C-alpha positions as CSV (number, residue, x, y, z in Angstrom):
1,M,-20.3,42.1,-24.0
2,R,-20.5,40.3,-26.8
3,T,-23.4,41.9,-28.2
4,V,-21.6,45.6,-27.5
5,L,-19.2,44.5,-30.1
6,F,-21.1,43.2,-32.4
7,I,-22.7,46.1,-31.9
8,L,-20.1,48.5,-32.4
9,A,-18.3,46.4,-34.9
10,A,-21.7,47.1,-36.7
11,L,-21.3,51.1,-36.7
12,A,-18.1,50.9,-37.9
13,V,-19.0,48.9,-40.8
14,I,-22.0,51.3,-41.1
15,G,-19.9,54.0,-40.6
16,S,-17.3,53.1,-43.0
17,G,-20.1,52.2,-45.6
18,Y,-21.0,55.6,-45.1
19,W,-17.8,57.1,-45.7
20,A,-17.4,55.2,-48.7
21,Y,-20.8,56.3,-50.6
22,R,-20.1,59.9,-49.7
23,E,-16.3,60.1,-51.2
24,N,-17.4,57.8,-53.9
25,Y,-19.8,60.3,-55.1
26,Q,-17.3,63.2,-54.6
27,T,-15.1,61.6,-56.6
28,Q,-17.5,61.1,-59.7
29,D,-18.3,65.2,-59.0
30,E,-15.1,66.1,-59.3
31,L,-14.6,63.8,-62.2
32,D,-17.6,65.2,-63.9
33,R,-16.2,69.0,-63.0
34,A,-12.6,68.2,-64.2
35,Q,-15.0,66.7,-67.9
36,G,-16.3,70.0,-68.0
37,L,-13.1,71.7,-67.8
38,R,-11.7,69.8,-70.4
39,A,-14.2,70.5,-72.0
40,E,-14.4,74.2,-71.7
41,I,-10.6,74.1,-72.9
42,T,-11.0,72.1,-76.0
43,G,-13.8,74.4,-76.9
44,A,-11.7,78.1,-76.1
45,R,-9.1,76.5,-77.9
46,E,-11.1,76.1,-81.0
47,R,-12.4,79.5,-80.7
48,L,-8.5,81.0,-80.6
49,A,-7.8,78.7,-83.6
50,I,-10.6,80.1,-85.4
51,L,-9.8,84.2,-84.3
52,R,-5.8,83.4,-85.4
53,A,-7.4,82.2,-88.7
54,E,-9.6,85.2,-89.2
55,W,-6.5,87.2,-87.8
56,A,-4.4,86.0,-90.5
57,Y,-7.0,86.0,-93.1
58,L,-7.7,89.9,-92.1
59,N,-3.9,90.9,-92.0
60,R,-3.2,89.9,-95.8
61,P,-0.4,92.3,-97.3
62,D,-2.8,92.4,-100.6
63,R,-6.2,93.3,-98.4
64,L,-4.0,96.1,-96.3
65,R,-2.5,97.2,-99.3
66,D,-6.4,98.1,-101.0
67,L,-6.8,99.6,-97.6
68,T,-4.4,101.7,-97.3
69,E,-5.3,102.9,-100.7
70,L,-9.1,103.1,-100.0
71,N,-8.4,105.3,-97.4
72,F,-5.7,107.3,-98.6
73,D,-7.5,111.0,-98.2
74,K,-8.6,109.9,-94.5
75,L,-5.7,108.7,-93.1
76,G,-3.1,109.8,-95.1
77,L,-1.5,106.1,-95.1
78,I,1.3,105.5,-97.9
79,P,1.9,101.8,-99.0
80,L,4.8,100.2,-97.6
81,R,8.1,99.6,-99.7
82,P,11.1,98.0,-98.9
83,D,13.6,100.8,-98.7
84,Q,11.4,102.0,-95.9
85,F,12.9,99.9,-93.3
86,G,16.3,99.9,-92.2
87,R,19.1,98.1,-90.7
88,I,19.3,98.1,-86.3
89,D,22.3,99.8,-86.4
90,Q,20.4,102.7,-87.9
91,V,18.4,103.6,-85.0
92,A,19.3,106.5,-82.8
93,Y,18.8,105.7,-79.5
94,P,18.4,108.5,-76.9
95,L,21.3,109.0,-74.6
96,P,21.2,108.5,-70.6
97,P,21.1,111.5,-69.0
98,E,24.0,113.2,-67.9
99,I,24.6,113.3,-63.7
100,D,25.5,116.1,-62.6
101,I,28.2,115.7,-60.0
102,S,29.3,119.5,-59.7
103,E,29.2,119.4,-55.8
104,G,31.1,116.8,-54.1
105,V,29.3,114.8,-50.8
106,D,31.1,115.0,-47.9
107,I,30.3,111.2,-46.8
108,S,32.8,111.3,-43.7
109,S,29.9,112.8,-41.5
110,V,27.8,111.0,-43.1
111,G,26.7,107.7,-40.3
112,A,28.5,109.5,-37.4
113,T,26.8,110.4,-34.1
114,N,26.8,113.3,-32.7
115,P,27.2,113.0,-28.5
């Protein structure tokens, strides 16, 4: 009986060792994957910062003004002036459509059942 208990205890130790070994390597794999994702996120943030800088560089007012003047014949764009802007209260918003309710609706028969 004692040998059976020793064999079972040895198998339990071997099984728990195998489980711990497997869990350790799965954890290491997940940590490596998380580190790779962090590196990808860092690279994406750097690319985004570069793109934002390029966007700001390309949208400089003096550059856009020069492009407007160069392409006036093709596009017909005119340079922006301060007097072309208005206030928000000067914007004419469309009125909501009027609903025609010339005919009445009989609600006394709505939901009534005919026997």
